[in-house]
MIKETOR-287476 format. One record per residue: residue in three letters; x, y negated, z of N, C-alpha, C in turn. Coordinates in steps of 0.1 Angstrom, whole numbers, plus 5000, padded with zeros to 4 digits. Layout:
ALAXYZXYZXYZ ...
end
This chain:
MET127596621835128196521846128496601860 ALA128996731855129196781868130696751876 PHE131196671867132596611876132296561886 SER130996471896130896401904131496511912 SER131196651913131596731922132796791922 CYS133496781915135096801909135396651916 LEU135396551916136096441922136196461934 LEU134796531941134196511960135096641966 GLN136696651962137596681972138896571976 SER168694912186170294992181171594892185 HIS172994922178173694892183174794842168 PRO174194762161174894762146176294712142 PHE177194752135178394722131177794552127 VAL178694482130178494322123179694282123 LEU180094162116181294062114181193972132 PRO182193952131182493862145182193772143 ALA181893632152181293502148182193392142 SER183493452138183993362132185293482123 LEU185393412113186593492101187193372099 ASN186993232096188293122097188593202079 LEU187493202068188193262056187793132049 PRO188493102040188492992026187693062018 PRO186992932012185792982005186493031987 LEU185793111984186593151971186493061961 SER187392981953187392871943186792891930 LEU186292871925185792871909185592741903 SER185392691895185192581886183692601884 SER183292701882181592711881180792701896 LYS181692691908181092661923180092791923 SER179792911917178892981918178693041932 LEU180193051940179993121951180092991965 LYS179193061974179292951982179993001996 PRO180792882003181992932011180893042023 ILE182393102027181693232040180793172047 TYR179693222052178893182064178693242075 ILE178493242086179093342099177693392101 ILE178493532102177493662104177493662118 PRO176093722129175993722142176893822145 HIS177493822158178593892162177694012173 THR177894142175177894182189178894262193 GLU179294282203180294322208180494512203 LEU181094502193181294602185181894752195 LEU183094722196183994832201183494862219 THR182694762226182094832237180894912232 SER180294862219178994992213179895122209 ILE180695142211181095232201181495322212 SER182295282222182695342237181395372248 ALA180295312245179295352256178395442250 SER178495502242177595612239177995722246 THR176695812251177195902258177096072248 SER178096162250177896282242176896372251 PRO175996462238174796562240175396652247 SER174696742258174796852265175496952250 PRO176797062256177297132247176597282248 SER175197262254174597412254174297432241 LEU174297562236173797592223173097732220 THR172697732209172497872204172397882191 HIS174197842189174197872172174998022170 LYS174798022157175098182154176498132143 LEU177298112150178598142139179698232146 PRO180398292137181198402138182198342145 PRO183098422156183898362165185198332158 GLU185398362144186498282139186098232124 PHE185398112130184298042116185397952109 THR185297932099186097832092185397702093 THR186297622087185897472087184597432079 GLU184897492067183797492054182497562063 GLN182597662069181497722075180397652088 LEU181497562097180897482105180397352097 ILE180897302088180197172077179397232072 ASP179197342066177897352062176797402069 ALA177097462084175897462096175597342098 ILE176697242102176197132107175197072098 ARG175797052080174296972071173397042071 GLN173297162078171597232080170697212090 LYS171497142097170897122111169896952105 ASN168396982111167296882108167196802122 ASP168196782130168096672140169296642146 GLU169196542156170296452157171096552171 THR170296642178170696692189170996842183 ALA170996872174171197022168172397012165 ALA172496882158173896882150174896882159 LEU174796762166175896762180176296832188 ASN175196922189175597062200176097172194 LEU176297172182176697272171178497222173 PHE178397112168179997032166180697042181 HIS179897022191180797022204180997142209 TRP180197262206180197392207181597432202 ALA181497412188182997422181183797352183 SER183897222190184897152195185897222207 LYS184797292215185297402227185997512225 GLN185797572212186097702209187697712212 PRO188297832213189897822215190397862201 ASP191597772199191897792186191697692176 PHE190497612181189697492168189797372177 LYS190497272165190797152168189897072155 PRO189097012159187796912147188996862137 THR188996882123189696812117188896682111 LEU189896632100189096492094187696532084 PRO188096642078186696692069185596742080 VAL185796772092184696812101184096702107 TYR184996592113184396482119183396382104 GLU184096422096182896312084182196432081 GLY182196532082180696652083179896582091 ILE179996612105179196542112178696372114 ILE179996302109179196142108178096122098 TRP178196232085177496242071176396232078 LYS176396392085174896422091174096312100 LEU174996272109174096182119174296052110 GLY174596002100173995872091172795912085 HIS172796052082171496062070170396092080 LEU170596132091169596092102169595962110 GLY170595902105169895732108170695722124 SER171495822128171795812144173195722148 PHE172795582148173995532144174895532156 ASP174195592166175095512184176095662179 SER175495782177175895902176177295862171 MET176895842157178195792148179395762152 LYS178995612159180195542168180695642177 GLN179795702183180895812193181595922190 ILE181195972179182096022174183495942165 LEU183395862161184495762156185495742168 GLU184695702180185595722192186295822195 ASP185195942195186196082196187596122189 MET187096042176188596082167189696022171 ARG189195872177190395822183191395842192 VAL189995892202190796012210191996092213 SER191096192200191796322196193096292188 ASN193096162188194096132170193996162159 CYS192896182158192296232142192096082136 SER192996062126192395902122191795922109 PRO191095842106189795822099190195752086 ASN190295752078190495692065189595622057 GLU189595532042188995482041187595542041 GLY187695682031186095782029185195772040 THR186195792054185095802065184695662068 PHE184695592066184295432067183395432055 LEU183395462044182295472034181395532038 ILE181395662044179995722047179195632059 PHE179695542064179195422075178195342065 ILE178995312056178795172046177495252038 LYS177395372031176295462024175095462035 SER175395482046174795522059173495412059 TYR174295282062173995152068172895132056 GLN173795122040172795132030171495182029 LYS171195312033170295362036168695322045 GLN169295262054168395212063168395062063 HIS168895022048168694832049169794762057 LEU170294852064170994752074172394662066 TYR172294592060173294562053174694462062 ASP173994392070174994312082175894432085 GLU175194492091175994642097177494702087 ALA176494722072177794772064179094692059 VAL178794552062179494462059180694452075 GLY179694462086180794462097181994592095 VAL181494702087182294832087183794772086 LEU183994692079185494602073186094542084 TYR185094452096185894452106186394572111 VAL185394682116185894762124187094872119 MET187494862105188594962098189794852104 GLU189794722102191094632105191194612120 GLN190294602124190494562142190394692154 ALA189594752148189694872158190395012153 PHE190594992140191895122135193095072126 GLY193394962125194494912117194694972104 LEU193194972100193095062084192794892074 LYS193394882065193394762058192494832045 PRO191194762045190494822030191294792022 SER190994872012191594841994190194791987 SER190894771976190394691965188994821963 TYR189094941964187895051962186495051973 THR187495021986186295021995185294841993 TYR186094731991185494651988184494601976 ASN184994681966183994721955182694791954 PHE183394921964182094991971181094911979 LEU181694851988180594771996179894621985 LEU180594581978179794491968179294541957 ASN179194631958178094721949176994751955 VAL176894821969176094801978175394721982 LEU175994591985175294461983174594401973 VAL175294411959174394401947173094471951 GLU172994581947172194701949170994681957 GLY171294601967170394551975170294381979 LYS170394351966170094201967170394111975 LYS171594161981171894021994173093941987 PHE172693831982173193781973174493681982 GLU173693621994174993562003175993632007 LEU175693802013176493862020177293922006 PHE177193911996178193941985179293851987 GLU178593731984179793621983180593631993 SER180193642007181193642018181893732013 VAL181793852013182594002009183993911999 LEU183193871988183993891978184893771978 SER184493671989185593561990186293612004 MET186093692010186893772022188093832014 MET187693952002188794001992189593921990 PHE189393821981190293711976191293621987 ALA190393592001191393562004192393662014 ARG192093762014193193822021194193902011 GLY194293861998195293931990194494071985 VAL193594101985193594211981193494241967 GLU194094281960193994271946192694321937 PRO191794241931190794271920191294361911 GLU189994421908190494511894189494471885 VAL189394501874188394521865186994531867 SER186594641876185194691881184794591893 THR185994511904185194401906184794301901 PHE185294281892184694131884183094211878 ASN183294331871181994351869180794371876 ILE181294421890180294421901180094271904 TRP180594191902180494051900179694011893 ILE179694021878178993991868177394071869 LYS177794201876176194271878175794161887 SER176194121902175294051909174893921900 LEU175593841892175293741886173693801877 ARG173993851871172893901864171593971874 LYS171594021885170694051895170293961900 PHE170993821904170293691911170393581900 HIS169893631886169493531878170193421875 GLN171793431874172893331874173793401861 ILE173393441854174193491841175193401833 ARG174393251838175393131829176693111834 TYR176493211848178293171855179193281849 ALA178993371840179593461838180793431830 SER180893331822181893261816183093271827 SER182493221838183793171849184293271856 VAL183393381857184193531859185393571852 ILE184993531838185893611829187293521829 GLU187193401832188593271833189093311848 GLU187993391855188993391868190093551865 MET189193621856189693751852191293741849 SER191693651838192093611834193893561840 ASN193193491850193993461863194693591873 TYR194093691867194493811875195493881864 GLY195593841851196193951843195094061835 LEU193594031840193094111833191694101824 ALA191694201814190694161800189294231803 PRO188294161799186894201798187094371793 ASP186194461797185894551792184894601787 VAL184294721778182894741777182094701787 ILE182094771792181094711808181194561809 THR181994491812181594331813181094251800 TYR181394291790180594251775179094261780 THR178794421779177694461777176594431791 SER177194401799176694381820176094211812 ILE176894141807176693991802175493971789 MET175494101786174594091774173094121779 GLN173394211786171894251795171694141804 GLY171994041808171593921819171493851806 TYR171693831796170993691787169793741781 ILE169593901777168693981774167393951787 GLU167893981797167093991810165993841812 GLU166693731809166793601808165893561800 GLY166093651786165293591776166093531765 ASN167293571765168293441755169193531753 LEU168093581739169093711730169893631723 GLU169893471719170993421709172493431720 ALA172593411731173493431736174493551741 ALA173493681740173493771738174293821727 LEU173693801715174693801705175793741700 ARG176093601709177293551708178593641715 ILE177893711726178593771732179293901726 ARG178493951718178594061710179694031702 GLU179593891694180693841688182393821693 GLU181993801702182693781714183893901717 MET182994001718183394141720184294221709 ILE183494171695184094271682185294201680 ALA185694041683186693931684187794011692 ALA187394061700188394071713188694211709 GLN188094311701188594471695188294551706 CYS186894501711186294601722185094661714 PRO185194831717183894941706183194901717 LEU182094861710180394891715179895001720 SER179595041729179395171735177795181731 LYS177295281737175895341731175195231741 LYS175495221755174295141764174495001756 THR175494981751175694831742174494801733 VAL174494911722173594871711172094921717 ASN172094991727170395001734170194881738 ILE170994801745170694651748170294581743 LEU171194571726170894491717169594501710 ILE169094641711167994671706166794661715 LEU167194641728166094631738166094481735 GLY166994351731166794241732165994221721 TYR165994301709165394261696163994301699 CYS163894411705162094421705161194341716 LYS162494261726161494211733161094101731 GLU161694021715161293901706160293961697 GLY160094061694159494131683160094121672 ARG161294071674162494101661162294271655 ILE161594351656161994471655162694531643 GLU162694451627163094491623164494471623 GLU164594381630166594351632166994481643 ALA165794491652166594621661166594731646 LEU166094751642165994881632166994891625 ASN167194761619168394751610170094761618 LEU169794691635170994731643171294881642 ALA170294961647170895101648171095151634 GLU170395121626170895161610172295101608 GLU172795001613174394921609175295051617 MET174695071632175595121639175995251637 TRP174795311630174695451628175795511616 VAL175995401608177895391598178295401607 GLU178495331618179595361624179595421636 GLY178995551632179095621644178095651654 PHE177095551659176395561667175295641667 ARG174395721674173795831676172795791685 PRO171195751679170295741690170195821700 ASP169895781715169395881721168195881727 GLN167195901738166095901739165895741746 THR166995701747166795531752166095441742 THR167295501731166795431721165395451712 PHE164995561713164095601707162795521713 ASN162695531730161995461741161695311738 THR162895241739162695101735161995051725 LEU162395121712161795111697160195111696 VAL159995251702158795291703157495171713 ARG158295141723157595061733157494901725 GLY158594831716158994761708157894751702 LEU157394851691156594871683155194851688 CYS155094911694153394931704153094781706 LYS154394711714153794561719153394501710 PHE154094541700153794371687152794421677 GLY151794531682150994561672151294631661 HIS152494701659153094801649152694971650 VAL151694981659151395081663151495211653 LYS150895161635151195301629152695331629 HIS153695211629155195251625155295301640 ALA154895311648155395351660154895541662 LEU153895531656153695691655154295761646 GLU154495701635155995761624156995801630 LEU157695711639158795691645158695811655 PHE157895801661157195911676157396051666 ASP156596081653156996211651158396221643 LEU158996111638160896171637161296201649 VAL160796141657161496141673161696291675 LEU160296351678160196511678160996601665 GLN160896551654161396641644162996621645 GLU163696511651165096531654165596611665 GLY164496631676164696731691164896621702 PHE164296521696164496381707163196381718 ASP163196361725161696331734161396211741 LEU160596171742159996041752159996081762 ASN159795961773159896001787158195971791 THR157695981800156395961804155595821800 VAL156495681801156295561803156195561789 THR157095581778156995561765155395651760 TYR155395771765154095811758152895731765 ASN152895721775151795621785151395501775 THR152495451766152595341760151995321750 LEU152295461739151695461727150895521731 VAL150295611736148795621739147795481745 THR148495411755147795291753147295201741 ALA148395201733148495131721147595151708 LEU147795291714146695371699145195361708 CYS145195361719143395341721143095241723 ILE143995111722143394951724143594951705 ASN143895001697143594991686142495041680 GLY141895151690140695201685140895371679 GLN142195441678142595561674142195651685 VAL141495661689141195731701141995871702 ASP141295911684141996081684143096081681 GLU143996001678145395971674145795981690 ALA144995901698145795921710145596041718 MET144596101715144496231723145796331720 GLY145696331699147096381698148096381704 VAL148696261708149796241716149896301727 PHE148896271734148396311749148896491749 ASN147996531738148396661737149896741737 GLN150396651726152096661724152396651739 MET152096551745153096521759152696671767 ILE151796731762151496841775152496951773 SER152396971755152797101750154297061749 ARG155396941750156496931753156796921765 ASP156296991778156296961793156696851797 ARG156196731790155996571795155096581802 SER154996631815153596641824152596501823 PRO151396491820150696331820150696321835 ASP150896201841150696151853149196091854 ILE148796061868147695991866147495871860 VAL148295821855148395671848148095751829 SER148695831827148295921813146695931814 TYR146395991825144796021823144095921826 ASN144095841833143395711834143495631821 ILE144395621817144495551800143395591792 LEU143295741790142095791781141195771790 ILE140895821802139495791808139195671804 THR139895581809139195411808138895421789 THR139695461785139195451768137895501763 LEU137995591771136695711765135495681771 CYS135695571782134295521790133795421781 ASN134595351776134895201770134195211756 GLU134595361750133695381742132395461740 ASN131895471755130695521759130695681754 GLN131995691753131895871750132295941764 MET131495921778131395951789131396131793 GLU130896171783130996371784132496411784 GLN133096311770134596341772135196271784 ALA135396171787135896111802135796201811 PHE134496281815134196361826134896451821 GLU135396491813135796641810137696631811 ILE138296491804139496471809139796491823 ALA138796431830138896401849138896551850 CYS138396641850138096731853139196841848 ILE139996771838141296891834142396821841 MET142496701845143296611854143296721866 ILE142296711875141896801884142296921886 ASP141996991876142597121876144297151877 LYS144797021868146197041863146996961882 GLY145896971889146796941904146696781905 ILE146296691897146496561899145396491904 LEU145196431917143796371918143396271916 PRO142196221913141896091910142196011919 ASP142495881917142595741921141195641922 VAL141795551927140495441927140395401912 HIS140895411909141095341891140195431883 THR140295571887139695681880138295641880 PHE137595661897136495661899135795511891 SER136895421893135995281888136095271875 SER136695331866136595361851135295451848 LEU134995551854134095611853132695551853 ILE132795481870131595401873131095281860 ARG132395241860131795121847131195191835 GLY131895321829131395361819129895451819 LEU129495461836127895491835127395391834 CYS127895221839126995151840126695091823 LEU127695091820127695061801126495141796 THR126695291798125395371791124295401799 LYS124295271807122595281815122395391822 ASN123795451824123595561838123395541852 GLN122895411853123195301867123395391881 ASP121895511880121795591889122995671894 LEU123595761881125195841885126095761891 ALA126195611884127395551889126995491900 TYR126295501910125895451920125895581930 GLU125595731923125695821933127795831934 LEU128095821919129395871921130395761930 PHE129595641933130395531940130395591957 HIS128895601961129095691972129695761977 GLY130095881964130596021966132095981971 MET132395871964133995821964134495781976 LYS133595721983133695651996133495742005 THR132595882005132295992013133896062012 ALA134796051998135796151999136896032004 GLY136595952009137695862016138095732006 TYR137995731993138795631986137795531988 GLN138895371993138195241990138495191980 PRO136795151976136795091963137194931965 ILE137694911954138194811952137494701945 ALA137694581943136694451937136494501924 PHE137094551919136794591903135494661903 THR135694771912134594871914133294781921 TYR133394731931132294671932131594551918 ASN132294481915132094371906131194471895 VAL131694551893130994631882129594681885 LEU129694711894128194781900127294631907 ILE127894591909127194401910126694341897 GLY127494341888126894291874126194411868 SER125894551867124894611864123894561869 LEU123494581883122394531892121994421889 CYS122894331887122194171884121394191869 SER122294231862121594251842120394331846 ARG119694421855118594471857117494391867 GLY118294271873117494191879117194231894 LYS118094371896118194381912119094311920 LEU118694211922119294121931119894141943 ASP118594151949118894211964120194311966 ARG119694401961120694491961122294471958 ALA122594381943123394331945124194231960 LEU123094151961123694121972124094181983 GLY123694281985123894391996124994461992 LEU125594451980126794501978128294381980 PHE127794311978128494161984128594141993 LYS127794182005127994212020128994292025 GLU128594442017129494552018130794522016 MET130794472006132494422002133194352017 ASP132594272026132894182036133194272045 SER132294372052132394472062133294562058 SER133594602044134694732041136294672040 GLY136194562038137394492044137994452027 CYS136994422019137294442006137194301998 THR138394201997138194081992137594031978 ARG136693961984135693911971136693831963 ASP136693841951137493741940136293661931 VAL137393591924136293521914135593591909 VAL135593691903134693741891133293781900 THR133893841917132293861920131593741924 TYR132093651928131293511929130593491917 ASN131393471909130193461890129793521887 THR129993691889129093771885127293741893 LEU127493731906126393701915125893551910 ILE126493451911125593331903125193321890 SER126193391880125193421869124293491869 GLY124093611877123093691882121493611884 PHE121993531896120893461902120293331895 SER121293291886120693181878120193201866 LYS120293351859119793391850118093441855 ASN118093481865116693501872116093421877 LYS116293251875115993151878115993191893 ARG116593211901116793181914118093061915 ILE117692981911118892911910119492841925 GLU118692821939118692781947119892871955 GLU119693021952120393101960121993111952 ALA121493071937123093081929123892971934 GLU123092881940123992701941124692751958 GLU123592821964124292891982125792971979 ILE125393061966126293141963127893071959 PHE127692971953128592851947129192791960 ASP128392731966128892681980129892771987 ARG129492881991130092982000131693001992 MET131293021980132593051970133792951975 ILE133492791973134492721976134892721991 LEU133592762001133992742014135192882019 VAL135192972010136493062009137393072008 GLY137792921998139192861994138892931978 LEU137792991970138293011956137992891948 GLN138292891940138492781930137592801918 PRO136292761914135492771903136192751891 ASN135792811881136192811865135292811860 ASN135692781846134792751836133592841836 ILE133692991841132293071835131693021851 THR131893021860131192961871130392831867 TYR130792761865130192641861129192631848 ASN129692721838128692731827127492821830 SER127792911843126393011850125192901852 LEU125792801860124492661866124292571856 LEU125192551844124692501833123492561823 TYR124192691821123192721811121792731817 HIS121192741829120392741837119392601832 TYR120192521839119492381838119392311825 CYS120592371816120092331802118892371800 LYS118492511798117292591795116092541802 VAL115892471812114992441820114592281816 GLY115992211808115592061806115891971813 ASP116892051827117391921837118391881831 ILE118591781821119791721816120691651827 LYS119791571838120591491848121591571854 LYS120991681862121691781870123091851857 ALA122791881848123391951838124491861833 THR124491731835125291651831126391651843 ASP125891621860126191631869127291731871 ILE126891831866128091981868128891991856 VAL128891901846129991871838131091771844 GLN130491681850131191571855131891641867 THR131291731876132291771887132891901884 MET132991971871133592051864134891981860 THR134991871854136191791847136691751861 SER136291681867136891631879137391731890 ASN137291851889138291951898138992031882 GLY139491951877140492041866139992181856 CYS138492141853138192261844137592151829 GLU138392181821138092091806137092191801 PRO135892101796134892201790135192301779 ASP134592411779135192511764133692491758 VAL133792571746132692601738131992691743 ALA131292731758130392771761129692661769 THR130692571771130192461781129192381771 TYR129792341762129392281746127992321743 ARG127892441741126992531738126292511744 ALA125992521759124692521768124292371768 LEU125092261765124692111764123692101755 ILE124792151742123992111730122392201730 GLN122192291732120792371737120092311745 GLY120492261759119892161765119492041758 PHE120291991758119691831746118891861737 CYS119292011728118092021720116592061723 ASN116492121737115492131742114692021748 VAL115091901750114391771749114491691741 GLY114691751728114491691717115491581712 ARG116191561721117691441723118591501711 ILE118091511695118691591685120091521682 GLU120191361685121491291682122391341689 ILE122591341702123291371712123791501708 ALA122991591706123091691706124391701695 ILE124191661683125091611670126191581674 ARG126291451683127291391687128091501695 LEU127791591704128291701709129191771703 LEU128291811689128891891677130091881670 ILE129991731672131191661659132491661672 THR132091641687132891621697133991801695 ILE133091851692133692011695134692041686 GLN134091971670134892001659136291901656 THR136291801666137291711667138691801675 LYS137891871684138791961695139192081688 GLY139192111674140092211667138892351672 MET137992321682137492491685136792541672 VAL136792661678136392751663134492761667 LEU134092741662132292751669131592901665 ALA130692941672130193101670128793011665 PRO128093101656126593061654125693051662 GLN126193061677124993031690124792881690 THR126192841688126192701688125392581680 TYR125392641666124292601658123192611655 ASN123092741657121292801655120492691665 PRO120692621677119392541688119692391676 LEU120492361668120492271661119792291650 LEU120092371644118992431632117892401635 GLN117192491646115992501650115192371655 GLN115692251660115292151661115092051649 LEU116492031643116191961626115192041620 PHE114792171621113692221612112092161621 LYS112192171629110992141640110892001637 GLN111891901636111491751632111291741616 LYS111291851613110891831596112291751586 LYS113191791594114591711588115091861580 THR114491871570114992051563116491971553 LYS116591841548117691821546118991841551 ALA118891771565120291781571120291911581 ALA118991971579119292111585119892221572 MET119492181561120192271553122192231549 ARG122192081553123392031555124492111565 LEU123792111578124492171588124792321588 PHE123392391580123792511577124992541566 ARG124992501557126192491547127492441555 GLU127492351562128592311569128992391579 MET128092491587128592611595129292721586 LYS128792741575129492831566130792791562 GLU131192661563132292631561133392631574 LYS133092571581133692511593133692651604 GLY132492701606132292811618132692911616 ASP131993001624131993121621130593151608 PRO130793281602129693301599128593311603 PRO127193291595126093301600125593391608 ASP124793391616124393521625122493551619 ALA122093671619120893741617120093581616 SER119993531632119393441637119193331632 SER120493311625120993141619119793181606 TYR119993271599119393291586117693301586 GLU117293341598115993361602115593231604 THR116393141611115892991614115292941602 VAL116492931596116392851581115492881572 PHE115293001573114293081565112992991565 ARG112493041581111493021589111192881585 GLY112192781587112092651585111692581569 LEU112392681561111992671550110492671542 CYS110192801546108792831545107492771554 SER108192701563106992611573106992481573 CYS107892431563108292291566107492231550 GLY106992321542106392271529107292201518 GLY108392271521109392231509109292311497 PRO109992271489109892361472110192471473 ILE109292561469109492691472110392761470 GLY110992731455111992751449113092781457 GLU113292691468114392691475114392771488 ALA113292821492112992951500113193051497 VAL112893111481113093191475114393221468 ASP115293111465116693141465117493191477 PHE116493131491117493161500117293311502 VAL116293381504115793531506116693611496 ILE117193531484117693631476119193621479 GLU119393481488121393481495121093591505 MET120193561517119693661528120193831525 THR119893891512119594001506121194001501 GLU121593891496123393951491123993961505 LYS123493921516123993911530123694041538 ARG122994101532122294221541121494161549 VAL120894071549119894041559118694041557 THR117794081567116694111561115594011569 PRO114793971560113793861567112693921574 LYS112493841590111293911594109693871586 PHE109194011593108394011585107293931586 SER106993841598105993721597106393591588 THR107693601592107993511581107793531563 PHE108093591560108293681548106693661542 ILE105693691552103993701551103893531547 MET104793461552104393301551104293291537 LEU106193331532106393291519105393371510 ALA105393481512104193571508102993501501 GLU102393461508101293381510101193231497 ARG102493171500102493011490102493101481 LEU103593221476103793251462102293311461 ARG101493371464100293411459099293311456 ALA099093181464098393101465098792991451 LEU099993001448100692911433100693021421 SER099993141424099893221417101593301411 MET102393291419103593341420103793511422 GLU103093581420102693721421104093771418 ASP104493761404106193811397107393791408 THR107393641413108293601422108593721439 LEU107293761439107193801451107693951447 VAL107093971436107494141437108894141432 MET109594061426110794061423111794041437 LEU111193951447111793981463111394061468 VAL110694161463110294291473111094401465 GLU111194421454112094481445113894501450 ARG113994341452115594311455115794361468 ILE114994321478114794441491115094541494 MET113894601482114094761483115594841477 ASP115994721467117394761460118594781471 THR117994641479119694601488119594701501 TYR118694761503118594891514118395021509 LEU118595041495118695201491117395251491 PHE116295191490115095271494115295381483 SER114795501491114595641481113595641467 GLU113395691462111795681449110895681456 ASN110595801462109195811472108795681478 GLU109595621488109295511495109195361487 ALA109995391476109995251466108495271459 SER108295421454106695391448105595351454 MET105995431469104695361479104495221477 VAL105595151482105295011478104994951463 LYS105795011458104894951443103594961438 GLY103395081443101995121442100995011445 PHE100894971459100394891464100194811454 MET101694741452101494591446100994601430 LYS101394701426100394731413099094721415 ILE098494741425097094741424096394651432 ARG097794531434097694381440097194411456 LYS097894491459097394511474098594481484 PHE098894301481100494281486099894311499 GLU099194291510099594311526099894431527 ASP099194541519099694661525101194691517 ALA101394641507102694661505103894621512 LEU103794501519104794441529104594491540 ALA103094561546103194621556103994771553 THR103994841543104394941544106094891540 LEU106394831531107894751534108494781548 ASP107394681556108394651572108494781579 GLY107594891576107394981581108595091580 ILE109195071567110195171564111595071573 LEU111494941569113194921572113094951589 ASN111794901596111994901614112095061612 ARG111795161607111895311610113595301608 ARG114095241595115795231593116495201605 ASN115995061608116394971619115694971628 PRO115495051640114395001650114694911660 LYS115794831660116294731667116094601661 ARG115594621648115194461641114294401649 GLY112894471658111894371667111694241659 TYR111194281646110394211639109194151635 LYS108294241647106694261646106694121657 
end
């Protein structure tokens, strides 16, 4: 466990106050009228900027070229240095800045976010009679986009026309529209698109494609047909990008059938499918779990010349993993490698995760090693997937080893790495090491998350160290870590199980006070306690509160109530509760039936108990060892027909359930009292055959029975079974 030591290392461009433009008219009414964008005195802000000092220490040759100057400007790391170089060059004899030089300094200033200086350079261009072109203003739009100043980016259109008399073309509009779509500025997009149409700028197919892209981004793809109709009004026809974008929009909204209809329209229009089109459709099939159809489409397209790429394989592998076809995903993974393709890190992680969830840890390690060998460097997510899985499998040495390898590769652990390891240590009863790692984690500057605290609090509660658990609970508050429902539930359960119910209820009240909504687990924890101690009134009050707060009783609730009513001997109510569960269609676990079986046998209602046991096998989960032992003890202690008890032992051995020694002694004494030693010998031999006793072990037991020392024979039998399974605890 040496790993613990490894771990413990302005003036914006805006539109004027009023444009008086009509709204774009569409039958879908998907676009709103132009709205007013706040105005600032743009031209004043351009001319108000002052020039920096021309002093300089630049090393440029006396006869420098334009290209050398632009390159030198681009290499400057701050506004002052870039401007000083520009102004120095501007004052040199026989040199006059050209448009590329102006655009070079504007680009640099935009890259630095120096917008006032950019506008000053624009004013310098006006004074020097160097006219900017559309490309110059695109630099402004790009620079504003980088700083998320979208109103200012739109204002560039106004500056072009009003300040410089330059009418934006469709290219500039398209560029700006795309910027607004990427920035998710839907209202601004609508305004600019309306402006474009109102000012008579002829749209292109790309304009409508950007429009459809906006509908897709803003989840309004149902209006795409209106866009296509508008295209036809301008004599334009949809292209492959148009159709593919619409398909993508429908698939993103979970409407694969609509996407497939668009595909049919595309085929009818004799528009060929692109590789992206095919990949989008494959994604749609995979999202809905229709993996076979996705594979069939890839095969069908192969005949028509389609060749899968990395995106195709990534999509298919993720789809197969998502819907549980891990074996096929692994086969496809091998095929991908054989064909010379590769998967990206996300897909590798998906495959490793699926294999881990499927319990195929060795295969997951194999894929992980392939990832390394093919230079797809695992990231922190990759390592955490394996570490978490190994911790869940109680393979702590291997988990620590992977973590150390991760650090050796230069990837620092994160809080999730620590939390997984702490949880693994708690699961393997290494709580002291878990606590040590927890403190080391904080010392190293990592802030534990709620999950980290919850794991430790749960571990302390399970060991009865409630005060230490409460100390961690208080520490969460002081460290700024928000307690969640799991935190409160863990403490409430811990205090309830340790019979400190008053404190459990205080924590419950505090939970409500901080605004957290108790859930079934919360209520059931309190319910278990009151049912166990036989306080049925308090238990029913809890159920009433639970239902009034919108929490429907679940199987665990009914199980606790059945246990509670059985504890106070009210078997009829317990049976009615059982019937209620069955009518609700809930699948029952043996723990629900076992209290009823015990109580029925206690009340000498053997036939009713046996009916319930048989019903349990038919309707519920298979009986567990406790169910069989309850029935066996009941048959042996209730004085019923001994043949029924003998038959039940045979049934137990068929299920490989070993009778408890104390109960089997009861049956043995009755058999001997009735001179049925042969039956006893048969049962003992059956048990030995079931558990494959060696010849020596069987000879020892048979030897005692042969000389009629049955107590010694049974004690030897029990001793051998206990050595094979020390957890039987049947003494």
